[in-house]
Every structure is written in structure tokens, then in C-alpha cells.
MIDOSE-1310 file (N, C-alpha, C; in nm, 2 decimals, decimal comma, always signed):
residues 212
mdan	+2,22/+0,13/+0,83/+2,16/+0,07/+0,95/+2,25/-0,03/+1,00; +2,26/-0,05/+1,14/+2,34/-0,14/+1,21/+2,31/-0,28/+1,15; +2,42/-0,36/+1,13/+2,41/-0,49/+1,07/+2,32/-0,59/+1,15; +2,33/-0,58/+1,28/+2,25/-0,66/+1,37/+2,10/-0,63/+1,36
ktaf	+2,07/-0,50/+1,35/+1,93/-0,45/+1,34/+1,88/-0,50/+1,20; +1,96/-0,49/+1,10/+1,92/-0,53/+0,96/+1,88/-0,68/+0,96; +1,97/-0,76/+1,03/+1,94/-0,90/+1,04/+1,82/-0,93/+1,12; +1,80/-0,86/+1,23/+1,68/-0,88/+1,31/+1,55/-0,85/+1,23
nlkt	+1,55/-0,73/+1,16/+1,44/-0,69/+1,08/+1,41/-0,79/+0,97; +1,52/-0,85/+0,91/+1,50/-0,95/+0,80/+1,43/-1,07/+0,86; +1,47/-1,12/+0,97/+1,41/-1,23/+1,03/+1,26/-1,21/+1,06; +1,23/-1,08/+1,11/+1,09/-1,05/+1,14/+1,01/-1,04/+1,02
lent	+1,06/-0,99/+0,91/+0,99/-0,99/+0,78/+0,97/-1,13/+0,73; +1,07/-1,22/+0,75/+1,05/-1,36/+0,70/+0,94/-1,43/+0,78; +0,93/-1,40/+0,91/+0,83/-1,46/+1,00/+0,69/-1,40/+0,95; +0,69/-1,27/+0,92/+0,56/-1,21/+0,88/+0,52/-1,27/+0,74
aaal	+0,61/-1,29/+0,65/+0,58/-1,35/+0,52/+0,52/-1,49/+0,54; +0,58/-1,57/+0,64/+0,52/-1,70/+0,66/+0,38/-1,69/+0,72; +0,35/-1,59/+0,80/+0,21/-1,57/+0,85/+0,12/-1,53/+0,74; +0,17/-1,44/+0,65/+0,09/-1,41/+0,53/+0,05/-1,53/+0,44
rrnr	+0,15/-1,62/+0,43/+0,12/-1,74/+0,35/+0,02/-1,83/+0,41; +0,03/-1,83/+0,55/-0,07/-1,91/+0,62/-0,21/-1,85/+0,60; -0,22/-1,72/+0,57/-0,35/-1,66/+0,54/-0,38/-1,66/+0,39; -0,30/-1,74/+0,32/-0,33/-1,77/+0,17/-0,28/-1,66/+0,08
feaq	-0,21/-1,56/+0,13/-0,14/-1,46/+0,04/-0,01/-1,52/-0,01; +0,03/-1,48/-0,13/+0,16/-1,50/-0,18/+0,25/-1,39/-0,11; +0,37/-1,43/-0,07/+0,45/-1,33/+0,00/+0,60/-1,35/-0,04; +0,67/-1,24/-0,06/+0,81/-1,24/-0,08/+0,88/-1,14/+0,02
vhat	+1,00/-1,17/+0,05/+1,08/-1,07/+0,13/+1,20/-1,02/+0,04; +1,22/-0,89/+0,04/+1,33/-0,84/-0,04/+1,42/-0,75/+0,05; +1,55/-0,77/+0,03/+1,64/-0,70/+0,12/+1,65/-0,55/+0,09; +1,61/-0,52/-0,04/+1,62/-0,38/-0,08/+1,49/-0,34/-0,16
gega	+1,47/-0,21/-0,16/+1,36/-0,16/-0,25/+1,39/-0,18/-0,39; +1,51/-0,18/-0,43/+1,55/-0,21/-0,57/+1,51/-0,35/-0,61; +1,53/-0,44/-0,52/+1,48/-0,58/-0,55/+1,33/-0,59/-0,57; +1,26/-0,52/-0,48/+1,11/-0,52/-0,49/+1,07/-0,46/-0,62
aaav	+1,13/-0,35/-0,66/+1,09/-0,28/-0,78/+1,12/-0,37/-0,90; +1,23/-0,44/-0,90/+1,26/-0,54/-1,01/+1,15/-0,65/-1,02; +1,11/-0,69/-0,90/+1,00/-0,80/-0,90/+0,87/-0,74/-0,97; +0,84/-0,62/-0,94/+0,72/-0,56/-1,00/+0,74/-0,54/-1,15
lala	+0,85/-0,50/-1,19/+0,87/-0,48/-1,33/+0,87/-0,61/-1,41; +0,91/-0,72/-1,35/+0,91/-0,85/-1,41/+0,76/-0,89/-1,43; +0,68/-0,86/-1,33/+0,54/-0,90/-1,34/+0,46/-0,81/-1,44; +0,51/-0,69/-1,46/+0,45/-0,60/-1,56/+0,50/-0,61/-1,70
aggk	+0,59/-0,70/-1,72/+0,66/-0,72/-1,85/+0,55/-0,75/-1,96; +0,58/-0,70/-2,08/+0,49/-0,72/-2,19/+0,39/-0,61/-2,21; +0,42/-0,49/-2,14/+0,33/-0,38/-2,16/+0,19/-0,39/-2,09; +0,19/-0,45/-1,98/+0,07/-0,46/-1,91/+0,01/-0,33/-1,86
rvgl	-0,12/-0,33/-1,84/-0,19/-0,21/-1,79/-0,18/-0,22/-1,64; -0,13/-0,11/-1,58/-0,10/-0,11/-1,43/-0,17/+0,00/-1,36; -0,26/-0,03/-1,27/-0,33/+0,06/-1,19/-0,25/+0,10/-1,06; -0,25/+0,22/-1,02/-0,18/+0,27/-0,90/-0,28/+0,32/-0,80
ggsm	-0,25/+0,29/-0,67/-0,34/+0,33/-0,57/-0,30/+0,46/-0,49; -0,21/+0,54/-0,55/-0,17/+0,66/-0,48/-0,07/+0,64/-0,37; +0,02/+0,54/-0,38/+0,10/+0,50/-0,27/+0,24/+0,58/-0,27; +0,28/+0,63/-0,15/+0,41/+0,69/-0,14/+0,52/+0,59/-0,15
tvea	+0,49/+0,46/-0,11/+0,59/+0,35/-0,12/+0,62/+0,33/-0,27; +0,51/+0,32/-0,35/+0,53/+0,30/-0,49/+0,61/+0,42/-0,55; +0,58/+0,54/-0,51/+0,65/+0,66/-0,55/+0,80/+0,65/-0,51; +0,83/+0,61/-0,39/+0,96/+0,60/-0,34/+1,05/+0,50/-0,42
lglp	+0,99/+0,40/-0,47/+1,06/+0,30/-0,55/+1,07/+0,35/-0,70; +1,02/+0,46/-0,73/+1,03/+0,51/-0,87/+0,95/+0,43/-0,97; +0,85/+0,36/-0,92/+0,78/+0,27/-1,01/+0,69/+0,33/-1,12; +0,63/+0,45/-1,09/+0,55/+0,50/-1,20/+0,63/+0,53/-1,32
gkla	+0,75/+0,60/-1,30/+0,83/+0,63/-1,42/+0,90/+0,50/-1,48; +0,94/+0,41/-1,40/+1,00/+0,28/-1,45/+0,90/+0,20/-1,53; +0,77/+0,20/-1,48/+0,67/+0,12/-1,55/+0,64/+0,19/-1,69; +0,63/+0,32/-1,69/+0,60/+0,39/-1,81/+0,72/+0,37/-1,91
aagc	+0,84/+0,38/-1,86/+0,96/+0,36/-1,95/+0,96/+0,22/-2,00; +0,90/+0,12/-1,93/+0,90/-0,02/-1,98/+0,79/-0,05/-2,07; +0,71/+0,06/-2,11/+0,60/+0,04/-2,20/+0,47/+0,00/-2,15; +0,45/+0,01/-2,01/+0,33/-0,02/-1,95/+0,23/+0,10/-1,96
avvt	+0,10/+0,08/-1,96/+0,00/+0,18/-1,95/-0,03/+0,20/-1,81; +0,01/+0,31/-1,75/+0,00/+0,34/-1,61/-0,13/+0,42/-1,59; -0,22/+0,36/-1,51/-0,35/+0,42/-1,48/-0,36/+0,47/-1,34; -0,36/+0,61/-1,32/-0,37/+0,66/-1,19/-0,43/+0,80/-1,19
hkpg	-0,49/+0,84/-1,08/-0,55/+0,97/-1,08/-0,44/+1,08/-1,06; -0,47/+1,20/-1,09/-0,38/+1,31/-1,08/-0,44/+1,43/-1,02; -0,37/+1,52/-0,95/-0,42/+1,64/-0,90/-0,50/+1,72/-1,00; -0,61/+1,78/-0,96/-0,68/+1,87/-1,05/-0,79/+1,80/-1,14
mapq	-0,80/+1,67/-1,13/-0,90/+1,60/-1,21/-1,04/+1,63/-1,16; -1,13/+1,64/-1,26/-1,27/+1,66/-1,23/-1,32/+1,54/-1,16; -1,42/+1,55/-1,07/-1,47/+1,43/-1,00/-1,51/+1,31/-1,09; -1,58/+1,34/-1,20/-1,62/+1,23/-1,29/-1,50/+1,17/-1,36
erre	-1,40/+1,25/-1,40/-1,28/+1,19/-1,46/-1,21/+1,10/-1,36; -1,20/+1,15/-1,24/-1,13/+1,08/-1,13/-1,20/+0,94/-1,11; -1,33/+0,95/-1,10/-1,41/+0,82/-1,08/-1,38/+0,72/-1,20; -1,37/+0,77/-1,32/-1,35/+0,68/-1,43/-1,21/+0,62/-1,43
vwla	-1,11/+0,70/-1,38/-0,97/+0,65/-1,37/-0,97/+0,55/-1,26; -1,04/+0,57/-1,14/-1,04/+0,47/-1,04/-1,09/+0,34/-1,08; -1,20/+0,35/-1,16/-1,27/+0,22/-1,21/-1,17/+0,15/-1,31; -1,11/+0,23/-1,39/-1,01/+0,17/-1,49/-0,89/+0,10/-1,41
aqaa	-0,85/+0,17/-1,31/-0,73/+0,11/-1,23/-0,78/-0,02/-1,16; -0,90/-0,02/-1,12/-0,95/-0,15/-1,05/-0,97/-0,26/-1,15; -0,97/-0,24/-1,28/-0,98/-0,34/-1,38/-0,85/-0,37/-1,45; -0,74/-0,32/-1,40/-0,61/-0,33/-1,46/-0,55/-0,48/-1,46
dlyl	-0,45/-0,50/-1,54/-0,38/-0,63/-1,53/-0,31/-0,65/-1,40; -0,25/-0,53/-1,35/-0,17/-0,53/-1,23/-0,21/-0,41/-1,15; -0,23/-0,42/-1,02/-0,26/-0,31/-0,94/-0,16/-0,30/-0,82; -0,10/-0,18/-0,80/+0,00/-0,16/-0,70/-0,05/-0,07/-0,59
aspq	-0,03/-0,11/-0,47/-0,07/-0,03/-0,36/+0,02/-0,07/-0,24; +0,00/+0,01/-0,13/+0,07/-0,03/+0,00/-0,02/-0,01/+0,11; -0,03/-0,11/+0,20/-0,11/-0,10/+0,32/-0,04/+0,00/+0,42; -0,12/+0,05/+0,51/-0,06/+0,13/+0,62/+0,00/+0,04/+0,73
avtl	-0,04/-0,08/+0,73/+0,02/-0,17/+0,83/+0,01/-0,32/+0,78; +0,11/-0,40/+0,82/+0,11/-0,54/+0,80/+0,13/-0,60/+0,94; +0,04/-0,68/+0,99/+0,06/-0,73/+1,12/+0,14/-0,86/+1,12; +0,20/-0,88/+1,24/+0,29/-1,00/+1,25/+0,22/-1,13/+1,23
dgkl	+0,09/-1,13/+1,25/+0,01/-1,26/+1,22/-0,05/-1,26/+1,08; +0,00/-1,17/+0,99/-0,03/-1,18/+0,85/-0,16/-1,11/+0,81; -0,20/-1,00/+0,87/-0,32/-0,93/+0,82/-0,27/-0,80/+0,76; -0,36/-0,74/+0,68/-0,32/-0,62/+0,61/-0,43/-0,51/+0,64
vfvd	-0,38/-0,39/+0,67/-0,46/-0,28/+0,72/-0,46/-0,16/+0,62; -0,57/-0,12/+0,57/-0,58/+0,00/+0,48/-0,68/+0,10/+0,54; -0,65/+0,22/+0,54/-0,75/+0,33/+0,57/-0,74/+0,43/+0,46; -0,86/+0,47/+0,41/-0,87/+0,55/+0,29/-0,97/+0,66/+0,31
angn	-0,96/+0,76/+0,22/-1,05/+0,87/+0,22/-1,18/+0,83/+0,14; -1,16/+0,77/+0,02/-1,26/+0,74/-0,07/-1,30/+0,60/-0,09; -1,21/+0,51/-0,06/-1,23/+0,36/-0,07/-1,20/+0,30/-0,21; -1,15/+0,38/-0,30/-1,11/+0,32/-0,43/-1,00/+0,22/-0,42
rgaa	-0,90/+0,25/-0,33/-0,79/+0,15/-0,31/-0,84/+0,03/-0,23; -0,93/+0,06/-0,13/-0,98/-0,06/-0,06/-1,06/-0,15/-0,15; -1,14/-0,09/-0,24/-1,21/-0,18/-0,34/-1,12/-0,26/-0,42; -1,01/-0,19/-0,47/-0,92/-0,26/-0,57/-0,84/-0,37/-0,50
viyg	-0,80/-0,36/-0,37/-0,72/-0,46/-0,31/-0,81/-0,58/-0,27; -0,94/-0,57/-0,27/-1,03/-0,68/-0,24/-1,06/-0,76/-0,37; -1,09/-0,69/-0,48/-1,14/-0,76/-0,60/-1,13/-0,67/-0,72; -1,10/-0,73/-0,83/-1,10/-0,65/-0,96/-0,98/-0,67/-1,05
prki	-0,86/-0,62/-1,00/-0,75/-0,64/-1,09/-0,71/-0,78/-1,11; -0,65/-0,82/-1,22/-0,60/-0,96/-1,24/-0,50/-1,00/-1,14; -0,41/-0,91/-1,10/-0,31/-0,94/-0,99/-0,29/-0,81/-0,91; -0,29/-0,83/-0,78/-0,28/-0,72/-0,68/-0,14/-0,74/-0,62
vlia	-0,06/-0,63/-0,62/+0,07/-0,64/-0,56/+0,08/-0,53/-0,45; +0,10/-0,57/-0,33/+0,10/-0,48/-0,21/+0,24/-0,48/-0,16; +0,30/-0,36/-0,15/+0,44/-0,34/-0,11/+0,45/-0,27/+0,02; +0,53/-0,32/+0,11/+0,54/-0,26/+0,25/+0,68/-0,27/+0,30
gvnk	+0,73/-0,15/+0,34/+0,86/-0,15/+0,41/+0,85/-0,20/+0,55; +0,97/-0,22/+0,61/+0,97/-0,28/+0,75/+0,91/-0,18/+0,85; +0,90/-0,05/+0,82/+0,83/+0,04/+0,90/+0,68/+0,02/+0,91; +0,62/-0,06/+0,82/+0,48/-0,08/+0,83/+0,44/-0,20/+0,92
lard	+0,54/-0,27/+0,97/+0,50/-0,39/+1,06/+0,44/-0,34/+1,19; +0,33/-0,41/+1,23/+0,26/-0,38/+1,35/+0,24/-0,51/+1,43; +0,23/-0,51/+1,56/+0,22/-0,63/+1,64/+0,09/-0,71/+1,61; -0,02/-0,64/+1,60/-0,15/-0,70/+1,57/-0,25/-0,60/+1,51
qeag	-0,37/-0,64/+1,49/-0,47/-0,56/+1,42/-0,49/-0,43/+1,49; -0,50/-0,43/+1,62/-0,52/-0,31/+1,70/-0,40/-0,21/+1,68; -0,28/-0,26/+1,69/-0,16/-0,18/+1,67/-0,15/-0,13/+1,52; -0,20/-0,21/+1,43/-0,20/-0,17/+1,29/-0,30/-0,06/+1,26
lwra	-0,41/-0,06/+1,32/-0,51/+0,04/+1,31/-0,46/+0,17/+1,37; -0,39/+0,16/+1,49/-0,33/+0,27/+1,56/-0,23/+0,34/+1,46; -0,15/+0,25/+1,40/-0,04/+0,31/+1,32/-0,10/+0,38/+1,20; -0,21/+0,32/+1,14/-0,27/+0,38/+1,02/-0,33/+0,52/+1,06
rnva	-0,38/+0,53/+1,18/-0,45/+0,66/+1,21/-0,35/+0,76/+1,27; -0,25/+0,72/+1,34/-0,16/+0,81/+1,42/-0,03/+0,83/+1,36; +0,01/+0,75/+1,26/+0,14/+0,77/+1,19/+0,11/+0,80/+1,04; +0,06/+0,70/+0,97/+0,04/+0,72/+0,82/-0,05/+0,83/+0,79
aian	-0,17/+0,84/+0,86/-0,27/+0,94/+0,82/-0,22/+1,08/+0,85; -0,15/+1,10/+0,96/-0,10/+1,23/+0,99/+0,01/+1,28/+0,89; +0,10/+1,18/+0,86/+0,20/+1,22/+0,76/+0,13/+1,25/+0,62; +0,03/+1,18/+0,58/-0,04/+1,21/+0,46/-0,12/+1,34/+0,47
nlrl	-0,18/+1,37/+0,58/-0,25/+1,50/+0,60/-0,15/+1,61/+0,58; -0,03/+1,60/+0,63/+0,08/+1,70/+0,61/+0,12/+1,71/+0,47; +0,13/+1,60/+0,40/+0,17/+1,59/+0,26/+0,07/+1,66/+0,18; -0,06/+1,64/+0,21/-0,17/+1,69/+0,13/-0,21/+1,83/+0,17
kkdn	-0,14/+1,88/+0,28/-0,17/+2,02/+0,33/-0,32/+2,03/+0,37; -0,37/+1,92/+0,44/-0,50/+1,92/+0,50/-0,50/+1,99/+0,63; -0,60/+2,08/+0,65/-0,62/+2,15/+0,78/-0,71/+2,07/+0,87; -0,67/+1,95/+0,91/-0,75/+1,86/+1,00/-0,69/+1,86/+1,14
pcvr	-0,77/+1,83/+1,24/-0,72/+1,85/+1,38/-0,60/+1,77/+1,41; -0,58/+1,65/+1,35/-0,46/+1,57/+1,38/-0,33/+1,64/+1,34; -0,34/+1,73/+1,24/-0,22/+1,80/+1,20/-0,17/+1,89/+1,31; -0,27/+1,95/+1,39/-0,24/+2,04/+1,50/-0,20/+1,97/+1,63
tgrc	-0,26/+1,85/+1,65/-0,24/+1,79/+1,78/-0,13/+1,67/+1,77; -0,11/+1,62/+1,65/-0,01/+1,51/+1,64/-0,07/+1,38/+1,67; -0,20/+1,37/+1,68/-0,27/+1,24/+1,71/-0,40/+1,24/+1,64; -0,45/+1,12/+1,62/-0,59/+1,11/+1,56/-0,69/+1,16/+1,65
edca	-0,78/+1,25/+1,61/-0,89/+1,30/+1,69/-1,02/+1,25/+1,65; -1,03/+1,15/+1,56/-1,15/+1,09/+1,51/-1,25/+1,20/+1,47; -1,20/+1,29/+1,39/-1,27/+1,42/+1,36/-1,39/+1,40/+1,27; -1,47/+1,51/+1,26/-1,58/+1,51/+1,16/-1,55/+1,61/+1,05
spar	-1,42/+1,64/+1,03/-1,38/+1,74/+0,93/-1,42/+1,70/+0,79; -1,48/+1,79/+0,71/-1,51/+1,76/+0,57/-1,39/+1,72/+0,49; -1,27/+1,76/+0,53/-1,14/+1,72/+0,46/-1,08/+1,59/+0,52; -1,15/+1,53/+0,61/-1,10/+1,40/+0,67/-1,06/+1,30/+0,56
icna	-0,94/+1,24/+0,58/-0,90/+1,14/+0,48/-0,90/+1,00/+0,54; -0,96/+0,98/+0,65/-0,97/+0,84/+0,72/-1,12/+0,81/+0,73; -1,18/+0,77/+0,61/-1,32/+0,74/+0,61/-1,36/+0,59/+0,59; -1,27/+0,52/+0,53/-1,30/+0,38/+0,50/-1,18/+0,29/+0,55
vtll	-1,22/+0,18/+0,62/-1,12/+0,08/+0,67/-1,14/-0,05/+0,59; -1,03/-0,10/+0,54/-1,03/-0,23/+0,48/-0,93/-0,32/+0,55; -0,98/-0,43/+0,60/-0,89/-0,53/+0,67/-0,89/-0,66/+0,59; -0,78/-0,70/+0,54/-0,76/-0,83/+0,48/-0,71/-0,93/+0,58
wkkp	-0,80/-1,01/+0,63/-0,76/-1,11/+0,73/-0,70/-1,23/+0,66; -0,76/-1,27/+0,55/-0,72/-1,38/+0,46/-0,73/-1,33/+0,32; -0,66/-1,39/+0,23/-0,67/-1,35/+0,09/-0,81/-1,38/+0,04; -0,88/-1,28/-0,02/-1,01/-1,30/-0,08/-1,00/-1,41/-0,19
sqsd	-1,10/-1,50/-0,19/-1,08/-1,63/-0,26/-1,07/-1,61/-0,41; -1,13/-1,50/-0,47/-1,12/-1,49/-0,61/-1,01/-1,39/-0,66; -0,93/-1,35/-0,57/-0,82/-1,25/-0,60/-0,68/-1,31/-0,59; -0,59/-1,26/-0,67/-0,45/-1,30/-0,68/-0,37/-1,19/-0,61
vlvl	-0,32/-1,21/-0,49/-0,26/-1,11/-0,41/-0,12/-1,15/-0,37; -0,02/-1,07/-0,41/+0,12/-1,08/-0,37/+0,16/-0,97/-0,28; +0,22/-1,00/-0,17/+0,27/-0,90/-0,08/+0,43/-0,90/-0,08; +0,48/-0,79/-0,11/+0,63/-0,77/-0,11/+0,67/-0,70/+0,01
lvne	+0,74/-0,77/+0,10/+0,80/-0,70/+0,22/+0,94/-0,66/+0,20; +0,97/-0,54/+0,24/+1,11/-0,49/+0,20/+1,18/-0,45/+0,33; +1,31/-0,48/+0,34/+1,39/-0,45/+0,46/+1,45/-0,31/+0,45; +1,36/-0,22/+0,42/+1,39/-0,08/+0,42/+1,27/+0,00/+0,47
elgy	+1,28/+0,12/+0,51/+1,17/+0,21/+0,55/+1,12/+0,27/+0,42; +1,00/+0,25/+0,39/+0,94/+0,31/+0,27/+0,80/+0,37/+0,30; +0,77/+0,48/+0,24/+0,64/+0,54/+0,25/+0,61/+0,58/+0,40; +0,48/+0,59/+0,42/+0,43/+0,63/+0,55/+0,36/+0,52/+0,62
């Protein structure tokens, strides 16, 4: 990336981190994904139980494998799980020592936007895990809540529909159609305007494009 663009993005991330802190979130800025991954591994040290929210950002950083190699118990759902088993895994992840996820958008005034199919991630980022770590690349920044919701529906959701091979209208049109499809993955919206008072939330902002 052009050095001037990198410097500009870094300043924007620093300003966003300051806004997150004003909203009572803990926030860090990392120049690289490698640095963010190292911060997560330090928090997980000692073989902690780590819940995962199905994040492509977490996957891009190689954290599932790194955490397992570090002796952590990684709790996450997998393809092909029966509904009851999946539910039990979701509940176990929500009670973990550390929970990792990524919002679809982080607004410049320090709000976090999540859109989910089932709401298990939305539940976990509000309350449950002892510590919640939310990782977002610079591509997740949005001007405000409206722009963040637009990004979640028209960028992240469509990319995830393609990844999951869902035959939903947005895949064909390239934009959110607010559909009624049984396979719809945009059913629940979670907006964190401020840090929930009983939750410990750390946001890691990364000066790289990560996830959707």
C-alpha cells in the first residue's frame, strides 16, 4: 500500500480508537495483523478456553490454529453439526474465558455493528464471556451507524452469502434485497453504542484489510 495511504489509515484508526474509548471500550491499534494476533495470543496464555464467533477476520489471522497450538481449548461450531450440538457449542462459546469475533462495521464515532443469521455472536458480544475481543481491519470502518448498517448488508453479507453458497437474491443482484428467503443470513442486528456495563470488551483495530 502507498505509504501516504497507510499513514492516513493509521491516523483514522487512531481517531476511531479514541472514539471507542469515549464509549468505554478498551481499544488498541495495530499496524499489522501479526501484531493483533500476538495480542490475542498473549490474552489467551495459560491454556484459556476460547470461543470463536465464526469470523473470517479471525481465520485470516490464523488464530484458530495458533490458539490450539498454544494449548487453548477452542470452542467453535463446525459444518455438519446437528442443531442440538451446534446450540450446545454456541452456549459453551458464550461462557468462555475469551471470545473472539469481528464486527461488520466500526463507525468513526466508536460504535460497533453486527448482523447475524442466528444471533449467537450477537448474544456473546453483549454478555457472557469473561473477556470479549473484537478484531476489525481498516476495511470495516464506516462513517456512521447508517453507513455501518449499509456496509453490513451490502458488502459483508453478500460476500458471506457467496462464501456459504447461499442462493439468496443479493447474490444475483449484488445488493441487499431485504429478502424473505429461508436461507437469509441477515436476521439479527446488534449495535453496541457503548460498552455493556458488565462486559469486558477490547477492540483491536488493524491497519490491514481483513475479512468481509
